[in-house]
KETORKOL-804098 format. One record per atom (N, C-alpha, C): residue number from 1; residue in three letters; atom name; x, y, z. Coordinates in nm, 4 decimals, m for minus. Each point is the difference from the previous one (the first is absolute). Layout:
BEGIN
<site i="NUM" aa="ala" at="CA" east="X" north="Y" up="Z"/>
...
END
This chain:
BEGIN
<site i="1" aa="met" at="N" east="0.0848" north="m0.1175" up="0.0000"/>
<site i="1" aa="met" at="CA" east="m0.0848" north="0.1175" up="0.0000"/>
<site i="1" aa="met" at="C" east="0.0893" north="0.1237" up="0.0000"/>
<site i="2" aa="ala" at="N" east="m0.0198" north="0.0874" up="m0.0937"/>
<site i="2" aa="ala" at="CA" east="0.0767" north="0.1246" up="m0.0087"/>
<site i="2" aa="ala" at="C" east="m0.0743" north="0.1109" up="0.0741"/>
<site i="3" aa="cys" at="N" east="0.0683" north="0.1121" up="0.0185"/>
<site i="3" aa="cys" at="CA" east="m0.0647" north="0.1158" up="0.0616"/>
<site i="3" aa="cys" at="C" east="m0.1164" north="0.0446" up="m0.0884"/>
<site i="4" aa="gln" at="N" east="m0.1092" north="0.0370" up="0.0630"/>
<site i="4" aa="gln" at="CA" east="m0.1211" north="0.0392" up="m0.0718"/>
<site i="4" aa="gln" at="C" east="m0.0171" north="0.1514" up="m0.0097"/>
<site i="5" aa="leu" at="N" east="0.0624" north="0.0737" up="0.0912"/>
<site i="5" aa="leu" at="CA" east="m0.0162" north="0.1453" up="0.0055"/>
<site i="5" aa="leu" at="C" east="0.1182" north="0.0698" up="m0.0668"/>
<site i="6" aa="thr" at="N" east="m0.0318" north="0.1032" up="m0.0776"/>
<site i="6" aa="thr" at="CA" east="0.1008" north="0.0814" up="m0.0670"/>
<site i="6" aa="thr" at="C" east="m0.0239" north="0.1449" up="0.0405"/>
<site i="7" aa="ala" at="N" east="0.1073" north="0.0703" up="0.0356"/>
<site i="7" aa="ala" at="CA" east="m0.0139" north="0.1417" up="0.0352"/>
<site i="7" aa="ala" at="C" east="m0.0620" north="0.0746" up="m0.1169"/>
<site i="8" aa="asp" at="N" east="m0.0969" north="0.0856" up="0.0286"/>
<site i="8" aa="asp" at="CA" east="m0.0688" north="0.0773" up="m0.1037"/>
<site i="8" aa="asp" at="C" east="0.0862" north="0.1196" up="m0.0393"/>
<site i="9" aa="val" at="N" east="0.0467" north="m0.0002" up="m0.1237"/>
<site i="9" aa="val" at="CA" east="0.0889" north="0.1079" up="m0.0456"/>
<site i="9" aa="val" at="C" east="m0.0730" north="0.1334" up="m0.0131"/>
<site i="10" aa="thr" at="N" east="m0.1332" north="m0.0006" up="m0.0102"/>
<site i="10" aa="thr" at="CA" east="m0.0760" north="0.1248" up="m0.0102"/>
<site i="10" aa="thr" at="C" east="m0.0195" north="0.0652" up="0.1365"/>
<site i="11" aa="his" at="N" east="0.0206" north="m0.0769" up="0.1067"/>
<site i="11" aa="his" at="CA" east="m0.0185" north="0.0447" up="0.1386"/>
<site i="11" aa="his" at="C" east="m0.1451" north="0.0350" up="0.0327"/>
<site i="12" aa="ile" at="N" east="m0.0925" north="m0.0398" up="m0.0850"/>
<site i="12" aa="ile" at="CA" east="m0.1422" north="0.0147" up="0.0318"/>
<site i="12" aa="ile" at="C" east="m0.0387" north="m0.1047" up="0.1037"/>
<site i="13" aa="phe" at="N" east="0.0555" north="m0.1187" up="m0.0169"/>
<site i="13" aa="phe" at="CA" east="m0.0215" north="m0.1114" up="0.0918"/>
<site i="13" aa="phe" at="C" east="0.1343" north="m0.0357" up="0.0623"/>
<site i="14" aa="asp" at="N" east="m0.0029" north="m0.0808" up="0.1050"/>
<site i="14" aa="asp" at="CA" east="0.1254" north="m0.0490" up="0.0568"/>
<site i="14" aa="asp" at="C" east="0.0578" north="m0.1118" up="m0.0862"/>
<site i="15" aa="phe" at="N" east="m0.0901" north="m0.0899" up="m0.0431"/>
<site i="15" aa="phe" at="CA" east="0.0434" north="m0.1160" up="m0.0779"/>
<site i="15" aa="phe" at="C" east="m0.1017" north="m0.0325" up="m0.1078"/>
<site i="16" aa="thr" at="N" east="0.0452" north="m0.0766" up="m0.0982"/>
<site i="16" aa="thr" at="CA" east="m0.0895" north="m0.0571" up="m0.1003"/>
<site i="16" aa="thr" at="C" east="0.0143" north="m0.1518" up="0.0063"/>
<site i="17" aa="ala" at="N" east="m0.1008" north="m0.0685" up="m0.0523"/>
<site i="17" aa="ala" at="CA" east="0.0004" north="m0.1467" up="m0.0055"/>
<site i="17" aa="ala" at="C" east="m0.0981" north="m0.0421" up="m0.1079"/>
<site i="18" aa="val" at="N" east="0.0041" north="m0.1253" up="m0.0358"/>
<site i="18" aa="val" at="CA" east="m0.1008" north="m0.0508" up="m0.0926"/>
<site i="18" aa="val" at="C" east="m0.1235" north="m0.0371" up="0.0816"/>
<site i="19" aa="thr" at="N" east="m0.1154" north="0.0081" up="m0.0630"/>
<site i="19" aa="thr" at="CA" east="m0.1235" north="m0.0420" up="0.0652"/>
<site i="19" aa="thr" at="C" east="0.0093" north="m0.1483" up="0.0328"/>
<site i="20" aa="gly" at="N" east="m0.0398" north="m0.0350" up="0.1199"/>
<site i="20" aa="gly" at="CA" east="0.0019" north="m0.1392" up="0.0435"/>
<site i="20" aa="gly" at="C" east="0.1324" north="m0.0453" up="0.0586"/>
<site i="21" aa="ala" at="N" east="0.0930" north="0.0921" up="0.0203"/>
<site i="21" aa="ala" at="CA" east="0.1285" north="m0.0366" up="0.0598"/>
<site i="21" aa="ala" at="C" east="m0.0190" north="m0.0366" up="0.1466"/>
<site i="22" aa="arg" at="N" east="0.0635" north="m0.1064" up="0.0421"/>
<site i="22" aa="arg" at="CA" east="m0.0025" north="m0.0409" up="0.1409"/>
<site i="22" aa="arg" at="C" east="0.1230" north="0.0604" up="0.0668"/>
<site i="23" aa="val" at="N" east="m0.0226" north="0.0869" up="0.0989"/>
<site i="23" aa="val" at="CA" east="0.1066" north="0.0763" up="0.0641"/>
<site i="23" aa="val" at="C" east="0.0038" north="m0.0347" up="0.1485"/>
<site i="24" aa="thr" at="N" east="0.1194" north="m0.0216" up="0.0512"/>
<site i="24" aa="thr" at="CA" east="0.0196" north="m0.0199" up="0.1436"/>
<site i="24" aa="thr" at="C" east="0.0958" north="0.1070" up="0.0494"/>
<site i="25" aa="val" at="N" east="m0.0409" north="0.0733" up="0.1028"/>
<site i="25" aa="val" at="CA" east="0.0859" north="0.1014" up="0.0612"/>
<site i="25" aa="val" at="C" east="0.0244" north="m0.0383" up="0.1454"/>
<site i="26" aa="phe" at="N" east="0.1147" north="0.0455" up="0.0511"/>
<site i="26" aa="phe" at="CA" east="0.0349" north="m0.0303" up="0.1384"/>
<site i="26" aa="phe" at="C" east="0.0862" north="0.1110" up="0.0575"/>
<site i="27" aa="val" at="N" east="0.0133" north="m0.0031" up="0.1317"/>
<site i="27" aa="val" at="CA" east="0.0831" north="0.0975" up="0.0708"/>
<site i="27" aa="val" at="C" east="0.1284" north="m0.0701" up="0.0430"/>
<site i="28" aa="asp" at="N" east="0.1109" north="0.0725" up="m0.0108"/>
<site i="28" aa="asp" at="CA" east="0.1317" north="m0.0529" up="0.0343"/>
<site i="28" aa="asp" at="C" east="0.0709" north="0.1043" up="0.0856"/>
<site i="29" aa="ser" at="N" east="0.0486" north="m0.0414" up="0.1170"/>
<site i="29" aa="ser" at="CA" east="0.0692" north="0.0951" up="0.0877"/>
<site i="29" aa="ser" at="C" east="0.1228" north="m0.0656" up="0.0600"/>
<site i="30" aa="asp" at="N" east="0.0990" north="0.0812" up="0.0301"/>
<site i="30" aa="asp" at="CA" east="0.1222" north="m0.0520" up="0.0615"/>
<site i="30" aa="asp" at="C" east="m0.0274" north="m0.0585" up="0.1381"/>
<site i="31" aa="ser" at="N" east="m0.0881" north="0.0643" up="0.0751"/>
<site i="31" aa="ser" at="CA" east="m0.0287" north="m0.0441" up="0.1368"/>
<site i="31" aa="ser" at="C" east="m0.0947" north="m0.1199" up="0.0045"/>
<site i="32" aa="gly" at="N" east="m0.0801" north="m0.0171" up="m0.1033"/>
<site i="32" aa="gly" at="CA" east="m0.1039" north="m0.1030" up="0.0029"/>
<site i="32" aa="gly" at="C" east="m0.1188" north="0.0409" up="0.0843"/>
<site i="33" aa="ala" at="N" east="0.0000" north="0.1251" up="0.0479"/>
<site i="33" aa="ala" at="CA" east="m0.1057" north="0.0471" up="0.0901"/>
<site i="33" aa="ala" at="C" east="m0.1007" north="0.0903" up="m0.0696"/>
<site i="34" aa="val" at="N" east="0.0016" north="0.0041" up="m0.1331"/>
<site i="34" aa="val" at="CA" east="m0.1007" north="0.0737" up="m0.0761"/>
<site i="34" aa="val" at="C" east="m0.0947" north="m0.1037" up="m0.0605"/>
<site i="35" aa="his" at="N" east="m0.1299" north="0.0242" up="0.0148"/>
<site i="35" aa="his" at="CA" east="m0.0975" north="m0.0990" up="m0.0465"/>
<site i="35" aa="his" at="C" east="m0.1082" north="0.0639" up="m0.0850"/>
<site i="36" aa="leu" at="N" east="m0.0395" north="m0.0708" up="m0.1035"/>
<site i="36" aa="leu" at="CA" east="m0.1161" north="0.0364" up="m0.0807"/>
<site i="36" aa="leu" at="C" east="m0.1226" north="m0.0486" up="0.0758"/>
<site i="37" aa="thr" at="N" east="m0.0890" north="0.0927" up="0.0342"/>
<site i="37" aa="thr" at="CA" east="m0.1149" north="m0.0368" up="0.0828"/>
<site i="37" aa="thr" at="C" east="m0.1312" north="m0.0019" up="m0.0757"/>
<site i="38" aa="ala" at="N" east="m0.0068" north="0.0742" up="m0.1110"/>
<site i="38" aa="ala" at="CA" east="m0.1251" north="0.0075" up="m0.0751"/>
<site i="38" aa="ala" at="C" east="0.0304" north="0.0384" up="m0.1432"/>
<site i="39" aa="ala" at="N" east="m0.0884" north="m0.0424" up="m0.0900"/>
<site i="39" aa="ala" at="CA" east="0.0131" north="0.0359" up="m0.1411"/>
<site i="39" aa="ala" at="C" east="m0.1383" north="0.0017" up="m0.0631"/>
<site i="40" aa="thr" at="N" east="m0.0205" north="0.0954" up="m0.0901"/>
<site i="40" aa="thr" at="CA" east="m0.1235" north="0.0041" up="m0.0781"/>
<site i="40" aa="thr" at="C" east="0.0359" north="0.0263" up="m0.1455"/>
<site i="41" aa="leu" at="N" east="m0.0850" north="m0.0481" up="m0.0880"/>
<site i="41" aa="leu" at="CA" east="0.0101" north="0.0302" up="m0.1424"/>
<site i="41" aa="leu" at="C" east="m0.1341" north="0.0581" up="m0.0412"/>
<site i="42" aa="asp" at="N" east="0.0025" north="0.1254" up="m0.0414"/>
<site i="42" aa="asp" at="CA" east="m0.1225" north="0.0712" up="m0.0367"/>
<site i="42" aa="asp" at="C" east="m0.1047" north="m0.0069" up="0.1106"/>
<site i="43" aa="gly" at="N" east="0.0462" north="0.0080" up="0.1255"/>
<site i="43" aa="gly" at="CA" east="m0.0889" north="0.0020" up="0.1156"/>
<site i="43" aa="gly" at="C" east="m0.0406" north="m0.1360" up="0.0522"/>
<site i="44" aa="ala" at="N" east="0.0299" north="m0.1073" up="m0.0739"/>
<site i="44" aa="ala" at="CA" east="m0.0349" north="m0.1356" up="0.0451"/>
<site i="44" aa="ala" at="C" east="0.1171" north="m0.0597" up="0.0780"/>
<site i="45" aa="pro" at="N" east="m0.0263" north="m0.0575" up="0.1170"/>
<site i="45" aa="pro" at="CA" east="0.1077" north="m0.0564" up="0.0810"/>
<site i="45" aa="pro" at="C" east="0.0733" north="m0.1137" up="m0.0720"/>
<site i="46" aa="leu" at="N" east="0.1310" north="m0.0032" up="0.0191"/>
<site i="46" aa="leu" at="CA" east="0.0832" north="m0.1098" up="m0.0498"/>
<site i="46" aa="leu" at="C" east="0.0513" north="m0.0789" up="0.1199"/>
<site i="47" aa="ala" at="N" east="0.0178" north="m0.1289" up="m0.0169"/>
<site i="47" aa="ala" at="CA" east="0.0579" north="m0.0823" up="0.1062"/>
<site i="47" aa="ala" at="C" east="0.1475" north="0.0356" up="0.0169"/>
<site i="48" aa="val" at="N" east="0.0432" north="0.0086" up="0.1255"/>
<site i="48" aa="val" at="CA" east="0.1401" north="0.0254" up="0.0332"/>
<site i="48" aa="val" at="C" east="0.0499" north="m0.1201" up="0.0778"/>
<site i="49" aa="ala" at="N" east="0.1091" north="m0.0586" up="m0.0472"/>
<site i="49" aa="ala" at="CA" east="0.0591" north="m0.1156" up="0.0676"/>
<site i="49" aa="ala" at="C" east="0.1515" north="0.0106" up="m0.0084"/>
<site i="50" aa="gly" at="N" east="0.0644" north="m0.0099" up="0.1141"/>
<site i="50" aa="gly" at="CA" east="0.1457" north="0.0038" up="0.0004"/>
<site i="50" aa="gly" at="C" east="0.0571" north="0.1283" up="m0.0576"/>
<site i="51" aa="asp" at="N" east="m0.0622" north="0.1128" up="0.0297"/>
<site i="51" aa="asp" at="CA" east="0.0457" north="0.1313" up="m0.0466"/>
<site i="51" aa="asp" at="C" east="m0.0031" north="0.0140" up="m0.1515"/>
<site i="52" aa="arg" at="N" east="m0.0919" north="m0.0740" up="m0.0649"/>
<site i="52" aa="arg" at="CA" east="m0.0168" north="0.0122" up="m0.1445"/>
<site i="52" aa="arg" at="C" east="m0.1466" north="m0.0109" up="m0.0374"/>
<site i="53" aa="thr" at="N" east="m0.0311" north="0.0532" up="m0.1171"/>
<site i="53" aa="thr" at="CA" east="m0.1348" north="m0.0083" up="m0.0536"/>
<site i="53" aa="thr" at="C" east="0.0087" north="m0.0171" up="m0.1511"/>
<site i="54" aa="ser" at="N" east="m0.1022" north="m0.0579" up="m0.0580"/>
<site i="54" aa="ser" at="CA" east="m0.0037" north="m0.0222" up="m0.1448"/>
<site i="54" aa="ser" at="C" east="m0.1322" north="0.0489" up="m0.0561"/>
<site i="55" aa="phe" at="N" east="0.0036" north="0.0381" up="m0.1255"/>
<site i="55" aa="phe" at="CA" east="m0.1203" north="0.0463" up="m0.0679"/>
<site i="55" aa="phe" at="C" east="0.0169" north="m0.0193" up="m0.1496"/>
<site i="56" aa="thr" at="N" east="m0.1113" north="0.0090" up="m0.0716"/>
<site i="56" aa="thr" at="CA" east="m0.0009" north="m0.0082" up="m0.1455"/>
<site i="56" aa="thr" at="C" east="m0.0457" north="0.1344" up="m0.0538"/>
<site i="57" aa="thr" at="N" east="0.0755" north="0.0559" up="m0.0943"/>
<site i="57" aa="thr" at="CA" east="m0.0345" north="0.1312" up="m0.0548"/>
<site i="57" aa="thr" at="C" east="m0.1224" north="m0.0085" up="m0.0892"/>
<site i="58" aa="ala" at="N" east="m0.0856" north="0.0990" up="0.0115"/>
<site i="58" aa="ala" at="CA" east="m0.1165" north="0.0145" up="m0.0874"/>
<site i="58" aa="ala" at="C" east="0.0308" north="0.1095" up="m0.1013"/>
<site i="59" aa="ala" at="N" east="m0.0670" north="m0.0014" up="m0.1116"/>
<site i="59" aa="ala" at="CA" east="0.0216" north="0.1026" up="m0.1025"/>
<site i="59" aa="ala" at="C" east="m0.0272" north="0.1380" up="0.0581"/>
<site i="60" aa="gly" at="N" east="0.0840" north="0.0958" up="m0.0326"/>
<site i="60" aa="gly" at="CA" east="m0.0157" north="0.1365" up="0.0488"/>
<site i="60" aa="gly" at="C" east="0.0878" north="0.0263" up="0.1200"/>
<site i="61" aa="thr" at="N" east="m0.0428" north="0.0953" up="0.0835"/>
<site i="61" aa="thr" at="CA" east="0.0790" north="0.0402" up="0.1168"/>
<site i="61" aa="thr" at="C" east="m0.0320" north="m0.0888" up="0.1193"/>
<site i="62" aa="asn" at="N" east="0.1040" north="m0.0536" up="0.0602"/>
<site i="62" aa="asn" at="CA" east="m0.0104" north="m0.0812" up="0.1210"/>
<site i="62" aa="asn" at="C" east="0.0642" north="0.0785" up="0.1134"/>
<site i="63" aa="gln" at="N" east="m0.0744" north="0.0230" up="0.1082"/>
<site i="63" aa="gln" at="CA" east="0.0517" north="0.0735" up="0.1160"/>
<site i="63" aa="gln" at="C" east="0.0351" north="m0.1009" up="0.1082"/>
<site i="64" aa="leu" at="N" east="0.1297" north="m0.0184" up="0.0243"/>
<site i="64" aa="leu" at="CA" east="0.0479" north="m0.0907" up="0.1038"/>
<site i="64" aa="leu" at="C" east="0.0375" north="0.0822" up="0.1224"/>
<site i="65" aa="asn" at="N" east="m0.0581" north="m0.0331" up="0.1143"/>
<site i="65" aa="asn" at="CA" east="0.0310" north="0.0672" up="0.1264"/>
<site i="65" aa="asn" at="C" east="0.0564" north="m0.1027" up="0.0973"/>
<site i="66" aa="leu" at="N" east="0.1107" north="0.0362" up="0.0641"/>
<site i="66" aa="leu" at="CA" east="0.0668" north="m0.0888" up="0.0944"/>
<site i="66" aa="leu" at="C" east="0.0113" north="0.0696" up="0.1342"/>
<site i="67" aa="gly" at="N" east="m0.0178" north="m0.0744" up="0.1095"/>
<site i="67" aa="gly" at="CA" east="0.0137" north="0.0524" up="0.1354"/>
<site i="67" aa="gly" at="C" east="0.1111" north="m0.0726" up="0.0737"/>
<site i="68" aa="phe" at="N" east="0.0745" north="0.0728" up="0.0825"/>
<site i="68" aa="phe" at="CA" east="0.1177" north="m0.0549" up="0.0658"/>
<site i="68" aa="phe" at="C" east="0.0023" north="0.0334" up="0.1485"/>
<site i="69" aa="val" at="N" east="0.0720" north="m0.0818" up="0.0760"/>
<site i="69" aa="val" at="CA" east="0.0389" north="0.0300" up="0.1376"/>
<site i="69" aa="val" at="C" east="0.1485" north="m0.0323" up="0.0134"/>
<site i="70" aa="ala" at="N" east="0.0663" north="0.0665" up="0.0943"/>
<site i="70" aa="ala" at="CA" east="0.1426" north="m0.0249" up="0.0218"/>
<site i="70" aa="ala" at="C" east="0.0352" north="0.0326" up="0.1436"/>
<site i="71" aa="ala" at="N" east="0.1022" north="m0.0672" up="0.0497"/>
<site i="71" aa="ala" at="CA" east="0.0486" north="0.0292" up="0.1343"/>
<site i="71" aa="ala" at="C" east="0.0672" north="0.1369" up="0.0043"/>
<site i="72" aa="asp" at="N" east="0.0696" north="0.0353" up="m0.1079"/>
<site i="72" aa="asp" at="CA" east="0.0706" north="0.1275" up="m0.0088"/>
<site i="72" aa="asp" at="C" east="m0.0582" north="0.0807" up="m0.1158"/>
<site i="73" aa="pro" at="N" east="m0.0776" north="0.1045" up="0.0281"/>
<site i="73" aa="pro" at="CA" east="m0.0631" north="0.0755" up="m0.1081"/>
<site i="73" aa="pro" at="C" east="0.0990" north="0.0734" up="m0.0897"/>
<site i="74" aa="asp" at="N" east="0.1254" north="0.0112" up="0.0416"/>
<site i="74" aa="asp" at="CA" east="0.1009" north="0.0667" up="m0.0808"/>
<site i="74" aa="asp" at="C" east="0.0782" north="m0.0955" up="m0.0902"/>
<site i="75" aa="glu" at="N" east="m0.0243" north="m0.1308" up="0.0126"/>
<site i="75" aa="glu" at="CA" east="0.0711" north="m0.0963" up="m0.0846"/>
<site i="75" aa="glu" at="C" east="m0.0508" north="0.0092" up="m0.1442"/>
<site i="76" aa="thr" at="N" east="0.0927" north="0.0114" up="m0.0923"/>
<site i="76" aa="thr" at="CA" east="m0.0359" north="m0.0036" up="m0.1414"/>
<site i="76" aa="thr" at="C" east="m0.0085" north="m0.1464" up="m0.0418"/>
<site i="77" aa="phe" at="N" east="m0.1105" north="m0.0357" up="m0.0672"/>
<site i="77" aa="phe" at="CA" east="m0.0186" north="m0.1370" up="m0.0468"/>
<site i="77" aa="phe" at="C" east="m0.0321" north="0.0013" up="m0.1483"/>
<site i="78" aa="arg" at="N" east="m0.0075" north="m0.1174" up="m0.0573"/>
<site i="78" aa="arg" at="CA" east="m0.0204" north="m0.0138" up="m0.1433"/>
<site i="78" aa="arg" at="C" east="m0.1328" north="m0.0686" up="m0.0305"/>
<site i="79" aa="ile" at="N" east="m0.0709" north="0.0534" up="m0.0981"/>
<site i="79" aa="ile" at="CA" east="m0.1189" north="m0.0642" up="m0.0536"/>
<site i="79" aa="ile" at="C" east="0.0432" north="m0.0595" up="m0.1328"/>
<site i="80" aa="lys" at="N" east="m0.0191" north="m0.1322" up="m0.0149"/>
<site i="80" aa="lys" at="CA" east="0.0524" north="m0.0693" up="m0.1166"/>
<site i="80" aa="lys" at="C" east="m0.1072" north="m0.0853" up="m0.0672"/>
<site i="81" aa="glu" at="N" east="0.0254" north="m0.0302" up="m0.1270"/>
<site i="81" aa="glu" at="CA" east="m0.0804" north="m0.0966" up="m0.0735"/>
<site i="81" aa="glu" at="C" east="0.0769" north="m0.1308" up="m0.0049"/>
<site i="82" aa="asp" at="N" east="m0.0681" north="m0.1100" up="0.0301"/>
<site i="82" aa="asp" at="CA" east="0.0587" north="m0.1333" up="m0.0125"/>
<site i="82" aa="asp" at="C" east="m0.0059" north="m0.0389" up="m0.1472"/>
<site i="83" aa="cys" at="N" east="0.1163" north="m0.0190" up="m0.0610"/>
<site i="83" aa="cys" at="CA" east="0.0069" north="m0.0298" up="m0.1432"/>
<site i="83" aa="cys" at="C" east="0.0228" north="m0.1482" up="m0.0263"/>
<site i="84" aa="gly" at="N" east="m0.0021" north="m0.0818" up="0.1042"/>
<site i="84" aa="gly" at="CA" east="0.0166" north="m0.1439" up="m0.0147"/>
<site i="84" aa="gly" at="C" east="0.1455" north="m0.0419" up="m0.0021"/>
<site i="85" aa="gly" at="N" east="0.0233" north="m0.1261" up="0.0301"/>
<site i="85" aa="gly" at="CA" east="0.1344" north="m0.0547" up="m0.0028"/>
<site i="85" aa="gly" at="C" east="0.0959" north="0.0668" up="0.0960"/>
<site i="86" aa="gly" at="N" east="m0.0505" north="0.0592" up="0.1068"/>
<site i="86" aa="gly" at="CA" east="0.0848" north="0.0673" up="0.0976"/>
<site i="86" aa="gly" at="C" east="0.0393" north="0.1422" up="m0.0390"/>
<site i="87" aa="ser" at="N" east="m0.0530" north="0.0498" up="m0.1117"/>
<site i="87" aa="ser" at="CA" east="0.0327" north="0.1373" up="m0.0401"/>
<site i="87" aa="ser" at="C" east="m0.1154" north="0.0940" up="0.0326"/>
<site i="88" aa="ser" at="N" east="0.0340" north="0.1270" up="0.0132"/>
<site i="88" aa="ser" at="CA" east="m0.1007" north="0.1011" up="0.0295"/>
<site i="88" aa="ser" at="C" east="0.0454" north="0.1319" up="m0.0602"/>
<site i="89" aa="gln" at="N" east="m0.0938" north="0.0941" up="m0.0078"/>
<site i="89" aa="gln" at="CA" east="0.0369" north="0.1351" up="m0.0417"/>
<site i="89" aa="gln" at="C" east="m0.0511" north="0.0988" up="0.1031"/>
<site i="90" aa="leu" at="N" east="0.0783" north="0.1035" up="0.0212"/>
<site i="90" aa="leu" at="CA" east="m0.0354" north="0.1049" up="0.0950"/>
<site i="90" aa="leu" at="C" east="m0.1077" north="0.0891" up="m0.0604"/>
<site i="91" aa="leu" at="N" east="m0.1103" north="0.0162" up="0.0712"/>
<site i="91" aa="leu" at="CA" east="m0.1062" north="0.0913" up="m0.0412"/>
<site i="91" aa="leu" at="C" east="0.0170" north="0.1355" up="0.0667"/>
<site i="92" aa="ala" at="N" east="0.0390" north="m0.0009" up="0.1278"/>
<site i="92" aa="ala" at="CA" east="0.0175" north="0.1264" up="0.0726"/>
<site i="92" aa="ala" at="C" east="0.0736" north="m0.0242" up="0.1305"/>
<site i="93" aa="asn" at="N" east="0.0749" north="0.0990" up="0.0420"/>
<site i="93" aa="asn" at="CA" east="0.0506" north="0.0066" up="0.1367"/>
<site i="93" aa="asn" at="C" east="m0.1023" north="0.0808" up="0.0779"/>
<site i="94" aa="trp" at="N" east="m0.0252" north="m0.0381" up="0.1246"/>
<site i="94" aa="trp" at="CA" east="m0.1049" north="0.0658" up="0.0774"/>
<site i="94" aa="trp" at="C" east="0.0366" north="m0.0038" up="0.1466"/>
<site i="95" aa="arg" at="N" east="m0.0660" north="0.0781" up="0.0788"/>
<site i="95" aa="arg" at="CA" east="0.0145" north="0.0018" up="0.1455"/>
<site i="95" aa="arg" at="C" east="m0.1310" north="0.0473" up="0.0597"/>
<site i="96" aa="leu" at="N" east="m0.0255" north="m0.0345" up="0.1231"/>
<site i="96" aa="leu" at="CA" east="m0.1254" north="0.0402" up="0.0633"/>
<site i="96" aa="leu" at="C" east="m0.0016" north="0.1474" up="0.0350"/>
<site i="97" aa="gln" at="N" east="0.1146" north="0.0530" up="0.0353"/>
<site i="97" aa="gln" at="CA" east="0.0109" north="0.1396" up="0.0408"/>
<site i="97" aa="gln" at="C" east="0.0688" north="0.0797" up="m0.1106"/>
<site i="98" aa="pro" at="N" east="m0.0682" north="0.0971" up="m0.0607"/>
<site i="98" aa="pro" at="CA" east="0.0669" north="0.0823" up="m0.1021"/>
<site i="98" aa="pro" at="C" east="0.1183" north="0.0753" up="0.0611"/>
<site i="99" aa="ser" at="N" east="0.1001" north="0.0264" up="m0.0830"/>
<site i="99" aa="ser" at="CA" east="0.1150" north="0.0788" up="0.0443"/>
<site i="99" aa="ser" at="C" east="0.0184" north="0.1173" up="m0.0953"/>
<site i="100" aa="gln" at="N" east="0.1036" north="0.0771" up="0.0223"/>
<site i="100" aa="gln" at="CA" east="0.0292" north="0.1137" up="m0.0878"/>
<site i="100" aa="gln" at="C" east="0.0355" north="m0.0459" up="m0.1411"/>
<site i="101" aa="val" at="N" east="0.0538" north="m0.1213" up="m0.0135"/>
<site i="101" aa="val" at="CA" east="0.0477" north="m0.0466" up="m0.1307"/>
<site i="101" aa="val" at="C" east="m0.0771" north="m0.1194" up="m0.0557"/>
<site i="102" aa="glu" at="N" east="m0.0810" north="m0.0651" up="0.0820"/>
<site i="102" aa="glu" at="CA" east="m0.0736" north="m0.1175" up="m0.0461"/>
<site i="102" aa="glu" at="C" east="m0.1484" north="0.0125" up="0.0334"/>
<site i="103" aa="pro" at="N" east="m0.0853" north="m0.0386" up="m0.0952"/>
<site i="103" aa="pro" at="CA" east="m0.1428" north="m0.0036" up="0.0316"/>
<site i="103" aa="pro" at="C" east="m0.0282" north="m0.1184" up="0.0924"/>
<site i="104" aa="gly" at="N" east="m0.1184" north="m0.0032" up="0.0548"/>
<site i="104" aa="gly" at="CA" east="m0.0360" north="m0.1111" up="0.0870"/>
<site i="104" aa="gly" at="C" east="m0.1417" north="0.0117" up="0.0483"/>
<site i="105" aa="gly" at="N" east="m0.0413" north="m0.0984" up="0.0728"/>
<site i="105" aa="gly" at="CA" east="m0.1325" north="m0.0062" up="0.0577"/>
<site i="105" aa="gly" at="C" east="m0.0379" north="m0.1445" up="0.0249"/>
<site i="106" aa="pro" at="N" east="m0.1077" north="m0.0237" up="0.0735"/>
<site i="106" aa="pro" at="CA" east="m0.0407" north="m0.1370" up="0.0310"/>
<site i="106" aa="pro" at="C" east="m0.0618" north="m0.0728" up="m0.1186"/>
<site i="107" aa="thr" at="N" east="m0.0269" north="0.0729" up="m0.1088"/>
<site i="107" aa="thr" at="CA" east="m0.0546" north="m0.0624" up="m0.1200"/>
<site i="107" aa="thr" at="C" east="0.0764" north="0.0495" up="m0.1219"/>
<site i="108" aa="arg" at="N" east="m0.0092" north="m0.0780" up="m0.1079"/>
<site i="108" aa="arg" at="CA" east="0.0618" north="0.0412" up="m0.1276"/>
<site i="108" aa="arg" at="C" east="m0.0931" north="m0.0485" up="m0.1105"/>
<site i="109" aa="ala" at="N" east="m0.0311" north="0.0892" up="m0.0926"/>
<site i="109" aa="ala" at="CA" east="m0.0871" north="m0.0342" up="m0.1129"/>
<site i="109" aa="ala" at="C" east="0.0823" north="m0.0045" up="m0.1298"/>
<site i="110" aa="phe" at="N" east="m0.0407" north="m0.0890" up="m0.0887"/>
<site i="110" aa="phe" at="CA" east="0.0586" north="m0.0107" up="m0.1319"/>
<site i="110" aa="phe" at="C" east="m0.1116" north="m0.0002" up="m0.1034"/>
<site i="111" aa="arg" at="N" east="0.0203" north="0.0728" up="m0.1083"/>
<site i="111" aa="arg" at="CA" east="m0.0948" north="m0.0013" up="m0.1121"/>
<site i="111" aa="arg" at="C" east="0.0629" north="m0.0815" up="m0.1127"/>
<site i="112" aa="ile" at="N" east="m0.0683" north="m0.1066" up="m0.0361"/>
<site i="112" aa="ile" at="CA" east="0.0505" north="m0.0914" up="m0.1019"/>
<site i="112" aa="ile" at="C" east="m0.0977" north="0.0002" up="m0.1166"/>
<site i="113" aa="his" at="N" east="0.0497" north="0.0344" up="m0.1183"/>
<site i="113" aa="his" at="CA" east="m0.0854" north="0.0013" up="m0.1184"/>
<site i="113" aa="his" at="C" east="0.0223" north="m0.1299" up="m0.0786"/>
<site i="114" aa="ala" at="N" east="m0.1079" north="m0.0738" up="m0.0216"/>
<site i="114" aa="ala" at="CA" east="0.0075" north="m0.1258" up="m0.0746"/>
<site i="114" aa="ala" at="C" east="m0.0754" north="0.0114" up="m0.1305"/>
<site i="115" aa="gln" at="N" east="0.0615" north="m0.0530" up="m0.1056"/>
<site i="115" aa="gln" at="CA" east="m0.0686" north="m0.0033" up="m0.1296"/>
<site i="115" aa="gln" at="C" east="0.0416" north="m0.1235" up="m0.0763"/>
END
């Protein structure tokens, strides 16, 4: 399985994908103390297991929302796509507490355009 998400060069969306792509995203942190606690796709709840969630893209704009908790709100962690075979791609660096140089918050949204 290859990576399904491609950075949107127009910057209208965060990523593009083909319609019907099966995508798995997960959180990765050095401490292991950052956890994915909730996820929705277009407002519908997604199952979260082992700090990861999966979904299938529908034609048009897909709004993915992720919620996190961490022991240290200042720890920078990674949101990644599982590309199969032990490989992944970085979607974003994030933290619970925004800083002067990094955005952050307890949630992160991604807009994925599928066609």
